C-alpha positions in Angstrom: -36.3 -85.4 66.9 -34.3 -82.3 66.1 -34.0 -79.5 68.6 -36.0 -76.4 67.9 -34.4 -73.0 67.4 -36.1 -69.7 68.4 -35.4 -66.2 67.3 -35.1 -63.2 69.7 -38.9 -62.8 69.8 -39.5 -66.4 70.7 -40.6 -67.5 67.3 -39.8 -71.1 66.3 -37.7 -71.0 63.1 -36.9 -74.7 62.2 -34.0 -77.0 62.0 -32.8 -79.9 60.0 -32.3 -83.3 61.7 -29.9 -83.4 64.5 -26.4 -82.4 63.5 -27.6 -80.6 60.4 -27.4 -76.9 59.7 -30.1 -74.6 60.9 -32.6 -73.6 58.2 -34.5 -70.3 58.8 -37.9 -70.6 57.2 -39.8 -67.7 58.7 -41.4 -65.7 55.8 -40.4 -62.4 57.5 -36.7 -63.3 57.6 -36.0 -64.5 54.1 -36.3 -62.5 50.8 -37.7 -63.9 47.6 -34.3 -65.7 46.9 -34.3 -67.3 50.4 -31.5 -65.1 51.5 -31.5 -63.8 55.0 -32.8 -60.2 55.1 -30.0 -57.8 55.9 -30.2 -55.0 58.3 -28.8 -52.6 55.8 -30.6 -53.1 52.4 -29.6 -51.1 49.4 -31.8 -48.0 49.0 -33.3 -47.7 45.5 -36.0 -45.0 45.9 -38.6 -43.4 48.1 -41.4 -40.9 47.5 -42.8 -39.0 50.4 -45.6 -36.5 49.9 -45.0 -34.3 52.9 -44.9 -30.9 51.2 -46.5 -31.4 47.8 -47.2 -34.0 45.2 -43.5 -34.3 44.3 -44.0 -33.1 40.7 -40.3 -33.7 39.9 -40.6 -37.3 40.9 -44.2 -38.1 39.9 -46.3 -37.4 36.8 -50.0 -36.7 37.4 -52.2 -38.3 34.8 -55.9 -37.1 35.1 -58.9 -38.3 33.2 -61.8 -35.9 32.2 -63.5 -36.4 35.5 -60.5 -37.1 37.7 -58.5 -34.9 40.0 -55.3 -35.2 42.1 -54.8 -32.9 45.1 -52.3 -32.6 47.9 -53.8 -33.1 51.3 -51.7 -30.7 53.5 -53.4 -32.0 56.7 -52.7 -35.7 56.1 -49.6 -35.1 54.0 -50.7 -37.4 51.1 -52.3 -37.3 47.7 -56.0 -37.6 47.3 -56.8 -39.1 43.9 -60.5 -38.8 42.9 -63.1 -39.5 40.3 -66.5 -37.6 40.0 -69.3 -39.0 37.8 -66.6 -40.6 35.7 -67.2 -42.7 32.6 -66.2 -46.3 32.4 -62.5 -46.8 31.8 -61.5 -43.4 33.1 -58.2 -43.7 35.0 -56.6 -41.0 37.2 -53.2 -41.8 38.7 -49.7 -40.7 39.8 -46.7 -42.5 38.4 -43.0 -42.1 39.1 -41.0 -40.8 36.2 -38.1 -43.1 37.1 -38.4 -46.8 36.4 -36.5 -48.3 39.3 -33.8 -50.8 38.3 -34.0 -54.3 39.5 -30.6 -56.0 40.3 -30.6 -59.5 39.1 -30.2 -62.1 41.8 -31.4 -59.8 44.5 -34.9 -59.5 46.0 -36.6 -56.3 45.1 -38.8 -55.2 47.9 -41.5 -52.5 47.6 -43.6 -50.8 50.2 -46.5 -48.6 49.3 -48.8 -47.0 51.8 -52.4 -46.1 50.8 -56.0 -46.0 52.0 -59.2 -46.8 50.0 -60.7 -43.7 51.7 -64.0 -43.3 49.9 -64.7 -45.9 47.3 -68.3 -46.3 46.0 -69.9 -48.3 43.2 -68.3 -48.5 39.8 -64.8 -47.6 40.8 -61.7 -49.3 42.2 -58.4 -48.1 43.5 -55.0 -49.7 42.9 -51.4 -49.4 43.9 -48.6 -51.2 42.1 -45.0 -51.5 41.3 -45.5 -51.1 37.6 -47.3 -49.2 34.8 -50.5 -50.0 32.9 -49.2 -53.1 31.1 -46.4 -54.6 33.3 -46.5 -54.6 37.1 -47.3 -56.2 40.4 -49.9 -54.8 42.8 -53.1 -54.7 44.6 -56.6 -53.4 43.6 -59.9 -53.1 45.4 -63.4 -51.7 45.1 -63.3 -51.1 48.9 -64.6 -54.5 49.9 -62.5 -57.6 50.8 -64.3 -59.8 48.4 -63.7 -57.2 45.7 -60.0 -57.1 46.3 -57.3 -58.8 44.3 -53.5 -59.1 43.8 -52.4 -58.8 40.2 -49.4 -59.3 37.9 -49.9 -57.4 34.7 -47.8 -58.6 31.8 -47.4 -58.1 28.1 -45.5 -61.4 27.7 -47.1 -64.5 26.3 -47.9 -65.5 29.9 -50.5 -62.7 30.2 -52.1 -61.1 33.2 -52.6 -62.9 36.5 -55.5 -61.6 38.6 -56.1 -63.4 41.9 -59.2 -62.4 43.9 -59.2 -62.6 47.7 -61.0 -65.9 47.8 -58.1 -67.5 46.0 -55.2 -66.1 48.0 -53.0 -69.1 48.8 -51.2 -67.9 52.0 -53.7 -65.9 54.1 -57.0 -64.7 52.8 -57.0 -62.0 55.5 -60.7 -62.8 56.3 -60.1 -63.5 60.0 -59.7 -67.3 59.5 -56.0 -67.4 58.4 -52.9 -67.9 60.4 -52.6 -64.2 61.1 -56.1 -63.8 62.3 -56.4 -60.4 60.6 -59.4 -59.2 58.5 -58.4 -56.7 55.8 -60.4 -53.5 55.5 -59.3 -52.0 52.2 -60.8 -48.6 53.1 -58.3 -48.1 55.9 -54.6 -47.2 55.7 -52.3 -50.1 54.7 -48.7 -50.9 53.9 -48.6 -53.1 50.8 -45.5 -55.3 50.6 -44.2 -56.7 47.3 -41.2 -59.1 47.3 -40.0 -59.8 43.8 -37.7 -62.6 42.7 -37.5 -61.5 39.1 -35.0 -63.2 36.7 -38.4 -63.2 34.9 -39.3 -66.8 36.0 -39.1 -66.3 39.8 -41.5 -66.2 42.7 -43.5 -63.1 43.7 -44.9 -62.6 47.2 -47.5 -60.0 48.1 -49.0 -59.1 51.4 -49.3 -56.4 54.1 -47.2 -55.1 57.0 -49.7 -55.1 59.9 -48.6 -54.1 63.4 -45.0 -54.5 62.4 -45.3 -58.0 61.0 -45.4 -58.9 57.4 -48.4 -61.1 56.6 -47.9 -62.8 53.2 -51.3 -63.2 51.6 -50.4 -64.7 48.2 -47.5 -66.1 46.3 -47.2 -66.4 42.5 -45.1 -69.3 41.4 -43.4 -69.4 37.9 -40.3 -71.5 37.8 -41.0 -75.0 36.5 -44.5 -73.8 35.9 -44.8 -71.5 32.9 -43.4 -71.4 29.4 -42.3 -67.8 29.0 -41.2 -65.0 31.4 -44.0 -63.9 33.7 -43.3 -60.2 33.1 -41.4 -58.2 30.5 -39.2 -56.2 32.9 -38.8 -55.7 36.6 -37.4 -52.2 36.1 -40.7 -50.5 36.9 -42.2 -47.3 38.3 -44.5 -46.8 41.3 -48.2 -46.1 40.3 -51.2 -45.3 42.4 -54.6 -44.4 41.1 -58.4 -44.9 40.8 -60.3 -46.2 37.8 -63.9 -46.3 36.8 -65.2 -49.8 36.2 -68.5 -48.5 34.9 -70.3 -45.2 34.2 -71.2 -42.7 36.9 -68.2 -43.7 39.0 -67.4 -41.5 42.0 -64.8 -42.1 44.7 -61.3 -41.4 46.0 -58.2 -43.0 47.4 -55.2 -41.8 49.3 -51.7 -42.4 48.1 -49.4 -41.8 51.1 -45.8 -43.0 50.5 -43.6 -45.5 48.7 -40.2 -47.1 49.1 -38.1 -49.5 46.9 -35.3 -51.5 48.4 -32.9 -54.0 46.9 -32.2 -56.8 49.4 -28.5 -57.6 49.1 -28.2 -55.1 46.3 -25.4 -52.5 45.8 -25.6 -48.7 46.0 -22.8 -48.3 43.4 -23.5 -50.3 40.3 -21.3 -50.7 37.3 -22.9 -49.3 34.2 -22.1 -48.3 30.6 -20.1 -45.1 30.6 -20.5 -42.4 27.9 -19.6 -38.8 27.5 -20.3 -36.0 24.9 -18.8 -32.6 24.5 -19.6 -29.3 22.8 -18.1 -25.9 22.1 -19.8 -22.4 22.2 -18.9 -18.8 22.8 -20.5 -17.8 26.1 -22.3 -14.5 25.6 -21.3 -11.7 27.8 -23.7 -11.5 30.8 -26.2 -13.8 29.1 -26.9 -17.5 29.4 -25.8 -19.5 26.5 -26.6 -23.1 25.7 -23.6 -25.5 25.7 -24.9 -29.0 26.0 -28.1 -31.0 26.6 -28.6 -34.7 27.3 -31.9 -36.6 27.1 -33.1 -40.2 26.6 -34.0 -41.3 23.1 -37.6 -42.3 22.8 -36.7 -45.9 22.0 -33.7 -48.1 22.4 -33.6 -51.1 20.1 -37.2 -50.2 19.1 -38.4 -50.6 22.8 -39.6 -47.6 24.8 -36.5 -46.3 26.6 -36.5 -46.6 30.4 -32.8 -46.9 30.8 -31.6 -45.3 34.0 -29.3 -42.3 33.7 -26.6 -41.6 36.4 -24.6 -38.4 36.1 -20.9 -38.9 36.8 -19.3 -35.6 36.3 -19.2 -32.3 34.3 -16.0 -30.7 32.9 -15.6 -27.1 31.7 -12.6 -25.7 29.8 -12.4 -22.0 29.0 -10.4 -21.4 25.9 -11.4 -17.7 25.7 -9.8 -14.9 27.7 -12.6 -14.2 30.2 -14.0 -16.3 33.0 -17.3 -18.2 32.7 -20.1 -18.9 35.0 -21.7 -22.4 34.4 -25.1 -23.8 35.4 -26.4 -27.4 35.3 -30.2 -27.4 35.1 -33.5 -29.0 34.2 -36.5 -27.7 32.3 -34.6 -25.5 29.9 -36.6 -25.3 26.7 -34.7 -25.0 23.3 -35.9 -23.5 20.1 -36.2 -26.4 17.5 -33.0 -28.2 18.7 -31.2 -30.9 16.7 -30.2 -33.9 18.7 -27.7 -36.6 17.7 -27.0 -40.0 19.1 -24.4 -40.2 21.8 -23.6 -43.6 20.4 -26.0 -44.8 17.7 -25.4 -48.5 18.5 -24.8 -48.7 22.3 -26.2 -45.6 24.1 -29.8 -44.9 25.0 -29.2 -41.2 25.1 -28.9 -38.3 22.7 -27.4 -34.8 22.9 -27.6 -31.3 21.4 -24.9 -28.6 21.6 -24.8 -24.8 21.0 -28.6 -24.5 20.5 -30.9 -21.4 21.0 -32.5 -21.0 24.4 -36.2 -20.4 24.9 -36.9 -18.9 28.3 -35.2 -19.9 31.5 -34.6 -23.2 33.2 -37.0 -24.5 35.8 -34.3 -25.8 38.2 -30.6 -25.0 38.5 -29.1 -27.6 40.8 -25.4 -27.0 40.3 -23.2 -24.1 39.3 -19.8 -22.6 39.5 -17.0 -20.5 38.0 -14.3 -21.3 35.6 -11.4 -18.8 35.4 -9.4 -17.9 32.3 -6.6 -15.5 31.2 -4.3 -14.9 28.3 -1.7 -17.0 30.0 -3.7 -19.9 31.5 -7.0 -21.6 30.9 -9.3 -22.9 33.6 -10.7 -26.4 34.0 -13.4 -27.5 36.5 -14.5 -31.1 37.0 -17.2 -31.9 39.5 -19.0 -35.1 40.5 -22.7 -34.2 41.3 -25.2 -36.4 43.1 -28.9 -35.8 42.7 -32.3 -37.5 42.4 -33.6 -35.7 39.4 -35.0 -38.3 36.9 -33.6 -37.8 33.4 -36.4 -39.8 31.8 -39.2 -39.8 29.3 -42.7 -39.2 30.6 -45.3 -41.9 31.3 -46.3 -42.0 27.6 -42.7 -42.3 26.4 -42.3 -38.8 25.2 -39.2 -36.5 25.8 -39.7 -33.7 28.2 -37.7 -30.6 29.3 -37.8 -31.6 32.9 -36.3 -34.9 31.9 -33.4 -33.2 30.0 -30.1 -32.3 31.6 -28.7 -29.0 30.2 -25.4 -27.2 30.7 -25.5 -23.4 30.4 -22.6 -20.9 30.3 -22.3 -17.1 30.8 -19.3 -15.0 29.9 -18.2 -12.7 32.7 -17.0 -9.3 31.6 -17.0 -10.2 27.9 -17.9 -13.1 25.6 -15.6 -16.1 26.1 -15.2 -19.4 24.1 -15.5 -22.5 26.2 -15.9 -26.3 25.9 -17.9 -28.6 28.0 -18.2 -32.3 28.6 -20.9 -34.4 30.4 -20.0 -37.9 31.5 -22.7 -40.3 32.6 -23.4 -44.0 32.9 -26.4 -46.0 31.8 -27.9 -48.8 33.9 -29.8 -51.5 32.0 
């Protein structure tokens, strides 16, 4: 008989026959690829709702009878339906589709509460959108709860009700001994082995321990990928399953981690440049970058990472520059950054309409008759340069460079350098 091996908390892990290597099999200690969980996973994203509904990070999509409100007391979002018609769906979804790193386990935590669910409505939380994603849904009862993989591939959707969970039904009879109450606060845990034919685990973090409730198996089991993409957003909402639906759920927080992933990822680098005369004392448009609506005829969810901005003043007066979001332009003309290989497009020297919503970086660039000034600055930020939920361009998903001449008009050139992750 082999000797047993215990962890620091006294849990038996497992061993191979005597003389073999120790094999750790605890579900809490391995990710979806059977790699040991690291103490320092790569951070991908988080979305706390402490101060507001994070309108820069999340889009609010409300139906005719749906509302979304910030609960300042409980520091969360309350998503509600009132006398809603069948099919009405009100939800929050992150603008960013978080990139999955192949060969790493993507781990997602979402905190929520069923709160006040009544007949004809159900709440859901998922890593995904309306057609591709992994998540949990419930009408407020345990028997009316399910885990789901939504997919537009030929494999189709997989909806597994509580009675069919294959790890722990969370009805008090499983190994954990817990009974799930979907109306209370919970931490949903999703562990994704993508590569599009891998294993998916779903469960809950209860009292500091992860209780895996169900596993979806795909390798050596299905004929096509189980999901179209693992680069997905966070979505939480409530949906009417029949007429006269009234109810609410609380969306509290979310976190996406890459187990064994990298913070700095190699991407596809591109840059564009433009020229304009900065008007004296007035903002002037120099450059804008935004995602194309489609890339290779597929809705564009490629991730944008800003690398640096460079300004060169060729005129005789200094220039003040601003990098911003939410700057509307009057009937702009956009061109492909690279028609074949880039998922982004740009416009230069366009006419401004109003003022920007957010200026998140700025500076000065000097000039004189004898010498010209250059500024290059790497800028880190979490502003999503993306399309909206429906796949349309938006001003808040467009990066814009503005310049202002100081003392007099001054000609300048600008360059924006970024990388695309896909």
